TIVEXDREN-697047 format. One line per 5 residues: number of its first residue (from 1); their letters; for each residue x negated, y, z of C-alpha. Coordinates in steps of 0.25 Angstrom, whole numbers, always signed. Example, Ala and Ser with C-alpha at 12.3 -4.5 7.8 and 13.67 -1.06 7.14 Angstrom:
2
1 = AS = -49:-18:+31 | -55:-4:+29
END
This chain:
770
1 = MLEKI = -192:-661:+133 | -195:-671:+144 | -185:-682:+139 | -189:-693:+148 | -198:-697:+161
6 = VCIDN = -202:-710:+159 | -212:-712:+171 | -219:-704:+183 | -227:-713:+192 | -236:-709:+203
11 = VGVIK = -235:-694:+202 | -234:-688:+217 | -220:-691:+224 | -215:-697:+210 | -222:-713:+211
16 = KGITK = -213:-719:+202 | -204:-708:+197 | -196:-715:+186 | -189:-728:+187 | -183:-726:+173
21 = PIDLE = -185:-716:+163 | -178:-703:+166 | -171:-695:+155 | -173:-680:+155 | -163:-670:+150
26 = KVSLI = -164:-655:+145 | -162:-651:+159 | -167:-661:+170 | -164:-657:+184 | -172:-664:+195
31 = YADNA = -168:-664:+209 | -178:-668:+220 | -179:-666:+235 | -193:-659:+238 | -205:-668:+238
36 = RGKST = -197:-677:+228 | -206:-675:+218 | -202:-663:+209 | -215:-655:+210 | -221:-668:+205
41 = LSSIL = -213:-670:+194 | -214:-656:+189 | -229:-658:+190 | -229:-670:+182 | -222:-663:+171
46 = LACST = -231:-651:+172 | -243:-660:+172 | -237:-665:+159 | -235:-652:+152 | -251:-650:+154
51 = FDAQD = -255:-664:+153 | -261:-662:+167 | -266:-676:+173 | -273:-671:+184 | -262:-666:+191
56 = LIDRK = -255:-678:+191 | -266:-686:+195 | -266:-677:+207 | -252:-681:+210 | -253:-696:+210
61 = TIGAL = -244:-702:+220 | -251:-705:+233 | -253:-721:+234 | -249:-723:+220 | -257:-736:+215
66 = TSQKV = -252:-735:+200 | -256:-725:+190 | -248:-711:+187 | -240:-711:+176 | -230:-701:+170
71 = HFRFR = -222:-703:+156 | -214:-692:+150 | -206:-692:+137 | -203:-679:+130 | -195:-675:+119
76 = TGGGS = -196:-664:+109 | -186:-658:+100 | -187:-657:+86 | -187:-671:+83 | -200:-674:+89
81 = PPFST = -201:-688:+95 | -202:-688:+110 | -216:-690:+117 | -223:-695:+130 | -231:-689:+139
86 = EFDGA = -238:-698:+150 | -248:-698:+161 | -257:-710:+163 | -262:-705:+177 | -273:-699:+170
91 = SWKGQ = -268:-692:+159 | -257:-687:+151 | -255:-693:+137 | -245:-690:+125 | -238:-676:+122
96 = QPNLH = -240:-665:+131 | -224:-659:+132 | -219:-645:+133 | -216:-643:+147 | -215:-630:+155
101 = VFNQA = -216:-634:+171 | -213:-624:+183 | -216:-629:+196 | -226:-626:+208 | -238:-630:+199
106 = FVDRN = -234:-619:+189 | -233:-609:+200 | -246:-614:+206 | -254:-613:+192 | -248:-601:+187
111 = VYATA = -241:-591:+197 | -247:-591:+212 | -252:-600:+223 | -253:-600:+239 | -264:-590:+237
116 = GVLPE = -260:-580:+227 | -259:-579:+212 | -273:-585:+209 | -281:-583:+196 | -279:-596:+191
121 = QREAL = -263:-593:+191 | -265:-580:+185 | -273:-587:+174 | -261:-598:+172 | -251:-588:+172
126 = LNLAL = -257:-581:+160 | -258:-593:+153 | -244:-596:+156 | -240:-581:+152 | -248:-581:+139
131 = GDAAV = -240:-592:+131 | -246:-600:+119 | -250:-589:+111 | -259:-581:+120 | -263:-593:+127
136 = AQRTK = -269:-597:+114 | -275:-584:+112 | -281:-585:+126 | -287:-599:+123 | -293:-592:+112
141 = FDTES = -299:-580:+121 | -304:-592:+130 | -310:-600:+120 | -318:-586:+114 | -322:-582:+128
146 = ATVRD = -327:-596:+131 | -336:-594:+117 | -340:-580:+122 | -346:-587:+134 | -352:-598:+127
151 = CTAKV = -359:-587:+118 | -362:-578:+129 | -369:-591:+135 | -377:-593:+123 | -382:-579:+122
156 = AAAEG = -386:-581:+137 | -393:-594:+134 | -400:-587:+121 | -404:-575:+130 | -410:-584:+140
161 = ALQGY = -417:-592:+130 | -425:-578:+126 | -429:-577:+142 | -443:-582:+141 | -446:-573:+128
166 = RGNFS = -442:-560:+131 | -449:-557:+143 | -444:-544:+151 | -436:-540:+138 | -421:-541:+137
171 = VSQFT = -415:-551:+128 | -411:-538:+120 | -425:-532:+120 | -432:-545:+116 | -423:-549:+104
176 = KLKPI = -424:-534:+99 | -438:-534:+98 | -444:-531:+84 | -456:-540:+78 | -470:-532:+82
181 = KDVDA = -480:-531:+70 | -494:-536:+74 | -488:-542:+88 | -501:-551:+92 | -511:-540:+88
186 = QIVET = -504:-530:+97 | -503:-541:+108 | -518:-543:+108 | -521:-527:+107 | -512:-526:+120
191 = DRQLN = -519:-538:+127 | -532:-530:+124 | -527:-518:+130 | -521:-525:+142 | -535:-531:+145
196 = EARAS = -541:-517:+145 | -530:-512:+153 | -531:-522:+163 | -547:-522:+164 | -545:-506:+167
201 = QQIMS = -534:-509:+178 | -544:-518:+184 | -554:-507:+185 | -544:-497:+190 | -540:-506:+201
206 = RPAFK = -555:-509:+206 | -557:-504:+220 | -568:-494:+224 | -579:-497:+234 | -576:-497:+249
211 = MVDIP = -583:-487:+259 | -584:-489:+273 | -579:-481:+286 | -590:-472:+291 | -593:-477:+306
216 = AFNFE = -591:-467:+317 | -594:-469:+332 | -589:-462:+343 | -596:-461:+357 | -588:-450:+363
221 = GLPSL = -589:-449:+378 | -600:-460:+380 | -612:-448:+381 | -604:-442:+393 | -601:-455:+400
226 = LEGSF = -617:-457:+399 | -620:-444:+404 | -610:-445:+417 | -614:-448:+431 | -608:-449:+446
231 = ESISV = -620:-444:+453 | -610:-441:+467 | -606:-455:+465 | -614:-466:+475 | -616:-478:+468
236 = NAEQT = -612:-486:+480 | -599:-479:+484 | -590:-489:+479 | -598:-500:+485 | -597:-491:+500
241 = AKAHF = -582:-489:+498 | -578:-503:+494 | -587:-508:+507 | -580:-500:+516 | -565:-503:+510
246 = TKHKG = -570:-518:+512 | -574:-515:+527 | -561:-509:+530 | -548:-518:+525 | -553:-515:+510
251 = PATER = -542:-510:+502 | -533:-505:+513 | -545:-496:+517 | -548:-492:+502 | -533:-488:+501
256 = WVAEG = -534:-480:+513 | -547:-473:+510 | -541:-470:+496 | -531:-463:+503 | -539:-455:+513
261 = LQHLP = -546:-449:+502 | -534:-441:+498 | -535:-434:+512 | -548:-427:+508 | -558:-432:+518
266 = EDECP = -570:-424:+513 | -572:-417:+526 | -567:-426:+537 | -559:-438:+538 | -544:-436:+540
271 = FCGQE = -544:-448:+549 | -555:-446:+559 | -558:-432:+556 | -574:-434:+555 | -582:-427:+544
276 = TNELS = -583:-434:+531 | -592:-425:+522 | -603:-433:+521 | -597:-447:+522 | -603:-456:+512
281 = LLKAY = -591:-467:+513 | -582:-455:+509 | -589:-451:+498 | -590:-467:+492 | -575:-466:+494
286 = KLYFD = -572:-453:+485 | -581:-460:+474 | -574:-473:+477 | -561:-468:+473 | -564:-457:+462
291 = GSYSE = -558:-462:+450 | -569:-455:+441 | -580:-464:+446 | -572:-477:+442 | -570:-472:+428
296 = YQRRI = -584:-468:+427 | -587:-482:+429 | -578:-488:+420 | -583:-480:+410 | -597:-483:+411
301 = AALRQ = -592:-498:+411 | -586:-496:+397 | -597:-488:+391 | -604:-501:+384 | -591:-505:+378
306 = TVLQR = -587:-491:+374 | -600:-490:+367 | -598:-504:+359 | -584:-500:+355 | -589:-486:+348
311 = LGDKK = -600:-492:+342 | -590:-501:+334 | -597:-511:+327 | -583:-511:+317 | -587:-498:+313
316 = LGGWS = -597:-505:+303 | -587:-518:+300 | -583:-512:+286 | -596:-511:+281 | -599:-525:+277
321 = AANEY = -585:-526:+271 | -588:-513:+262 | -601:-518:+258 | -594:-532:+253 | -583:-525:+246
326 = NQGLR = -592:-515:+239 | -601:-526:+235 | -589:-534:+228 | -583:-522:+222 | -598:-519:+216
331 = SVWAE = -596:-529:+205 | -583:-523:+201 | -588:-510:+198 | -602:-514:+195 | -601:-514:+180
336 = SLGIA = -590:-503:+179 | -599:-492:+186 | -612:-499:+185 | -614:-501:+200 | -627:-509:+202
341 = DIPVL = -627:-506:+218 | -617:-501:+229 | -620:-496:+242 | -621:-505:+253 | -619:-502:+269
346 = DNVAA = -630:-507:+277 | -623:-515:+287 | -636:-520:+294 | -642:-506:+297 | -629:-501:+301
351 = WQVLG = -627:-514:+312 | -641:-510:+315 | -639:-497:+319 | -626:-500:+326 | -633:-511:+333
356 = EVEAD = -643:-502:+339 | -635:-490:+343 | -627:-501:+351 | -639:-505:+358 | -644:-491:+362
361 = LLAIV = -630:-487:+366 | -629:-498:+375 | -641:-496:+381 | -638:-483:+386 | -625:-488:+391
366 = SQKEG = -633:-499:+399 | -640:-488:+405 | -628:-480:+409 | -621:-493:+414 | -632:-496:+423
371 = DPLTA = -632:-482:+430 | -618:-476:+428 | -620:-464:+439 | -632:-459:+431 | -630:-450:+419
376 = LDSAP = -637:-453:+405 | -642:-445:+395 | -632:-447:+382 | -642:-441:+372 | -648:-456:+370
381 = FLKVV = -634:-461:+368 | -630:-451:+358 | -643:-452:+350 | -640:-467:+350 | -626:-464:+344
386 = ERLNE = -631:-455:+333 | -638:-467:+327 | -623:-471:+323 | -624:-460:+312 | -632:-468:+304
391 = LAQIA = -621:-479:+301 | -611:-467:+297 | -622:-462:+288 | -623:-477:+282 | -608:-476:+279
396 = TDFNQ = -608:-463:+274 | -619:-465:+264 | -611:-478:+260 | -598:-472:+258 | -604:-460:+250
401 = QIVKL = -610:-471:+240 | -596:-479:+239 | -591:-465:+236 | -600:-462:+224 | -596:-477:+219
406 = NDEIA = -581:-474:+221 | -581:-462:+213 | -588:-468:+202 | -577:-479:+202 | -566:-469:+202
411 = EYKAK = -572:-462:+190 | -574:-475:+183 | -558:-478:+185 | -554:-464:+181 | -560:-466:+167
416 = LAKPD = -552:-479:+165 | -538:-477:+159 | -525:-482:+167 | -522:-494:+160 | -506:-496:+156
421 = ISGLE = -506:-511:+158 | -492:-512:+161 | -489:-504:+147 | -499:-514:+139 | -492:-527:+145
426 = ASRSS = -479:-522:+142 | -483:-519:+128 | -489:-534:+128 | -476:-540:+133 | -468:-532:+123
431 = LMLGR = -477:-537:+112 | -477:-552:+117 | -462:-551:+118 | -462:-545:+103 | -470:-558:+98
436 = TRFDT = -461:-568:+106 | -449:-561:+101 | -452:-566:+86 | -457:-580:+90 | -449:-590:+82
441 = PVVAL = -442:-596:+94 | -439:-583:+100 | -432:-577:+86 | -424:-590:+86 | -420:-587:+100
446 = VAELA = -417:-573:+97 | -408:-577:+85 | -400:-588:+94 | -397:-576:+103 | -393:-567:+92
451 = TAKTK = -383:-578:+88 | -377:-580:+101 | -375:-565:+103 | -368:-565:+89 | -360:-577:+94
456 = LKSAE = -356:-570:+107 | -353:-557:+101 | -343:-564:+90 | -337:-573:+102 | -335:-560:+110
461 = AARDT = -328:-552:+98 | -319:-566:+96 | -316:-566:+112 | -313:-551:+112 | -303:-552:+100
466 = SRTEL = -296:-564:+107 | -295:-557:+119 | -289:-544:+113 | -278:-554:+106 | -276:-562:+119
471 = DRLMG = -274:-548:+127 | -264:-544:+116 | -257:-558:+117 | -257:-558:+133 | -252:-544:+134
476 = QTLKD = -239:-546:+125 | -238:-560:+132 | -240:-556:+147 | -230:-545:+143 | -219:-553:+139
481 = FQISI = -222:-563:+150 | -221:-552:+161 | -207:-547:+155 | -202:-562:+154 | -207:-564:+169
486 = NNWLR = -201:-553:+175 | -187:-556:+168 | -187:-568:+174 | -190:-562:+187 | -179:-553:+186
491 = KFAAP = -170:-563:+182 | -174:-571:+195 | -172:-558:+203 | -186:-557:+208 | -190:-545:+215
496 = FEIQA = -203:-543:+207 | -208:-542:+193 | -222:-546:+187 | -230:-534:+180 | -243:-531:+173
501 = LAPTY = -245:-546:+170 | -258:-546:+161 | -269:-554:+159 | -283:-552:+166 | -298:-556:+163
506 = RGGGL = -302:-552:+177 | -307:-563:+185 | -315:-570:+173 | -303:-576:+167 | -290:-573:+159
511 = RSEYA = -279:-572:+169 | -265:-565:+172 | -262:-554:+182 | -249:-547:+185 | -242:-538:+196
516 = LKVRG = -228:-542:+203 | -218:-530:+206 | -213:-534:+219 | -203:-525:+224 | -210:-513:+220
521 = ATVIV = -224:-518:+224 | -234:-523:+215 | -242:-536:+218 | -254:-537:+208 | -256:-554:+205
526 = GPGVG = -271:-554:+199 | -285:-550:+201 | -288:-540:+212 | -276:-541:+219 | -275:-534:+233
531 = GDLSF = -265:-528:+243 | -256:-533:+252 | -246:-538:+242 | -249:-551:+235 | -241:-561:+227
536 = HSALS = -237:-569:+238 | -234:-559:+248 | -226:-551:+238 | -218:-563:+232 | -209:-572:+240
541 = EGDKR = -210:-587:+237 | -197:-587:+228 | -202:-574:+222 | -216:-582:+217 | -208:-593:+213
546 = TLAFA = -199:-585:+205 | -211:-577:+199 | -217:-591:+194 | -204:-594:+188 | -204:-583:+180
551 = FFLAR = -218:-585:+175 | -213:-599:+172 | -201:-595:+164 | -207:-582:+157 | -218:-593:+151
556 = LFADA = -207:-604:+147 | -198:-594:+139 | -211:-588:+134 | -214:-601:+127 | -211:-603:+113
561 = NRSGA = -210:-618:+114 | -200:-619:+126 | -190:-624:+119 | -198:-636:+118 | -201:-636:+133
566 = TVVLD = -198:-644:+146 | -197:-635:+157 | -199:-641:+171 | -195:-633:+183 | -198:-638:+197
571 = DVFTS = -191:-632:+209 | -188:-619:+200 | -177:-615:+210 | -180:-616:+224 | -173:-611:+238
576 = LDKHR = -183:-599:+236 | -175:-595:+224 | -159:-596:+227 | -157:-582:+223 | -163:-587:+208
581 = RHNTV = -156:-599:+206 | -146:-593:+196 | -157:-586:+188 | -166:-599:+190 | -155:-608:+183
586 = EAVLQ = -154:-598:+172 | -169:-599:+169 | -168:-613:+168 | -155:-613:+160 | -164:-605:+151
591 = MVNQC = -175:-614:+150 | -165:-625:+147 | -160:-616:+136 | -173:-613:+130 | -182:-626:+133
596 = SQVIA = -182:-640:+129 | -179:-646:+144 | -179:-640:+158 | -183:-650:+170 | -178:-644:+184
601 = LGHDA = -183:-649:+196 | -178:-645:+209 | -174:-648:+224 | -163:-639:+224 | -151:-648:+217
606 = HFLRE = -141:-637:+216 | -151:-628:+208 | -153:-640:+199 | -138:-642:+199 | -134:-628:+195
611 = VKRRV = -146:-629:+183 | -137:-641:+178 | -125:-635:+179 | -129:-622:+172 | -135:-630:+160
616 = ARKKL = -123:-639:+159 | -115:-628:+158 | -123:-620:+148 | -125:-635:+141 | -140:-632:+139
621 = GKIGE = -143:-646:+139 | -142:-660:+146 | -146:-661:+159 | -152:-673:+169 | -152:-673:+184
626 = LSLHR = -163:-680:+190 | -169:-682:+204 | -183:-686:+210 | -176:-696:+220 | -184:-702:+232
631 = DADDY = -189:-717:+230 | -190:-728:+241 | -204:-725:+242 | -201:-709:+245 | -206:-706:+231
636 = SRLDD = -199:-699:+220 | -191:-705:+207 | -184:-698:+196 | -169:-701:+195 | -156:-697:+191
641 = FDLDD = -149:-687:+200 | -134:-680:+201 | -135:-666:+205 | -122:-664:+206 | -119:-674:+215
646 = YCSSE = -131:-669:+223 | -126:-656:+224 | -111:-659:+226 | -109:-659:+241 | -107:-652:+254
651 = YYKHY = -121:-653:+255 | -124:-642:+244 | -115:-633:+250 | -122:-634:+264 | -134:-632:+257
656 = QLVER = -130:-620:+249 | -125:-613:+262 | -137:-616:+270 | -146:-610:+258 | -137:-598:+258
661 = FIDGD = -139:-594:+272 | -154:-595:+271 | -154:-587:+258 | -147:-576:+267 | -132:-578:+262
666 = TTVSL = -124:-570:+273 | -110:-575:+268 | -113:-590:+274 | -108:-594:+287 | -119:-597:+297
671 = LEVAK = -110:-607:+305 | -107:-613:+291 | -122:-614:+288 | -126:-620:+301 | -114:-630:+299
676 = ALRLL = -121:-634:+286 | -135:-637:+290 | -133:-650:+297 | -124:-655:+285 | -134:-650:+275
681 = VEGHL = -145:-659:+282 | -137:-670:+283 | -132:-670:+269 | -147:-669:+265 | -151:-681:+273
686 = HRCFP = -139:-688:+266 | -144:-685:+252 | -159:-687:+255 | -157:-700:+262 | -145:-707:+256
691 = KKFAE = -139:-719:+264 | -148:-716:+274 | -138:-709:+283 | -123:-713:+286 | -111:-705:+280
696 = GQTVG = -107:-694:+289 | -120:-696:+298 | -124:-682:+304 | -139:-677:+305 | -141:-680:+319
701 = DMLGQ = -138:-695:+316 | -147:-694:+304 | -159:-690:+312 | -157:-701:+321 | -159:-710:+309
706 = VKGAV = -171:-702:+304 | -179:-702:+317 | -176:-718:+317 | -180:-719:+303 | -192:-727:+300
711 = APNPL = -200:-729:+286 | -196:-732:+276 | -184:-727:+281 | -183:-712:+271 | -176:-706:+283
716 = ALLHP = -191:-708:+291 | -196:-697:+281 | -188:-687:+290 | -195:-690:+303 | -204:-677:+301
721 = LHAEL = -191:-669:+301 | -184:-675:+311 | -186:-666:+322 | -183:-654:+314 | -170:-661:+309
726 = VSFNE = -166:-664:+323 | -168:-649:+328 | -160:-645:+315 | -149:-654:+318 | -147:-649:+332
731 = FAAAF = -145:-635:+326 | -136:-639:+315 | -127:-650:+323 | -123:-639:+332 | -114:-634:+322
736 = HHDTS = -105:-647:+320 | -94:-652:+329 | -99:-667:+328 | -112:-665:+334 | -110:-654:+344
741 = GGYTR = -99:-661:+353 | -88:-652:+348 | -95:-639:+350 | -99:-633:+337 | -109:-622:+338
746 = VEINA = -103:-610:+329 | -113:-598:+332 | -124:-597:+323 | -134:-586:+318 | -143:-584:+305
751 = AELLP = -157:-583:+313 | -154:-597:+320 | -148:-603:+307 | -158:-600:+297 | -169:-609:+300
756 = FAKGA = -161:-622:+302 | -154:-618:+288 | -168:-617:+281 | -173:-628:+289 | -161:-637:+282
761 = LGFIQ = -164:-633:+269 | -179:-635:+270 | -176:-649:+275 | -168:-650:+263 | -177:-645:+253
766 = MRKFS = -190:-648:+260 | -189:-657:+270 | -194:-647:+281 | -186:-638:+290 | -192:-624:+286
END
């Protein structure tokens, strides 16, 4: 048990918390207002139980200039000497005590957080539930799982070492290869076959000789153009008509004449009536406005360009390329086919013919251009065109010779067998890998891989055996743990129970999962949670705290070493658990009866006093009463306290009355509750700030002092609450003669009263009106 607190320096609000060594008894009850250091003290004891140095380092008092220091003295039974456990600001020293601590840190680590039940909390809960035997087996399982991971990594490394040797074979295929007799000779023979196959393949891929397109020339329509004539057309018709238009207003007259011709003036003029049959000017008009004459002139003008285009020098453009290509290919096939010479196109002769034809045709065109209205005989033109057949014959003869050569090539290729190069290459690769497999370095690597796999198989077998045993232990332990939890929940009249508490390996680690049965509905707490119901929505804050306490109790009373344990309870009973007060006290008494020591911290002095009275009545052990008092610098110090003196007053009655009303007790008088509010706050101010207010001073006068207080006067700490206190007093004072001029308010309803009642308790418990 924790026999003595020697020192606590610079931890949170406890800066110099022990002015003299504090002796603790089997039952030590420590009262403190909120923010006076209860959580800090319980966290120090929790850190002591696990030798967690970082948690205390993180809690170092702000602005502290000296090192942190904690010194506890413990005493064990059975005649063993006492021992000390100390923290020097960096680490814990001494013997690790047997402490079980229930505080907010226990809830956060093992049960739930603001975001819900997290994986790390389900893992911690599993460790909490399993107890020493199962935890030892889990440690063994974790160790053997780590060995499996290490062996797996070694197998992967050994397989990786073979990566550069095994080619496209899998590790399994490569290591299973058998020795090949005369492997070197087989490789030489395969290389010979490959060379022959590749040579054959090269021949099969050689191209054939190239032929050329046979030139074709189209002079359709040109002979008829040469034979065409316009004997009725006067050569000067256009000149005559234009001269007349120029003489008579130019374009305007031209438009007028064009329109007049539409009136058919062949016999007489529709304007003056005179005869027009033989009028030369009218004939000139008709020829001028006849479109066929203009079209004829256009075709004659384009005749030269048409002849040049249809001759097309590009028709012989590919001949030179074919000659060069075939000459280059001749050396490739010369040896295989015994070719001495190959056909060659006579480009010079072909171009000469083309040039002569062009000259002769253009001469005929020039003749037509000089006299376009006179018909020419097209026979000379056609005779010249016939010479172009010489070019087609040259190309035809050339292509026939090329076809014969290409037939010889096809026949030669057909005699060659199709080479299986890919098959030969695969065979050679297998031979090379077979030889590599039995090289000395590779044999050593394969042996290392075999050894690593053997060790992995052995490690996996050991891990699986441990897991089987762990599953067996966990199954029974968690079943017992679930029964114990539900027994405690029933004792606390909780409207829910825990179901299906089991381990799970999902999510990459070993954790717990369980379900809550809440008023007929099931809430899954574990992986894959979904739906409208969640842990936080299904349970009230009081229910969640009760569940956490049930977890703690189930673990504590399953501990075979609990008789030597010190149990620390931080605010195990809160305003959320008023209906569970009696059973909470019963649980504390059971701890006192079965454990070495119980240290209960709380801000509810009346709950602590009830524990004191029940322990004394049952004569379960000595009782120590302490409190975390405020010192002159607004830090906290641990010192003696008298619970009976603190609780024995009208103040307690007012507190109970208001509390009963908030809890829904319909038997209380609303008017009495309203009258109690001012007295309750007034009494609390007297107790929190002794000697700062005169005897009999009312809340209104007190608030005047608060408003005028200046630091270091502790009343200045109430400045942030001054406005709310004034508003509260204006309501509460209306029910007292001395502040209402003799007209006391007597009507009140619950809806109006409730927020002020909650505000009064909020101010007392948490220093805020909520």
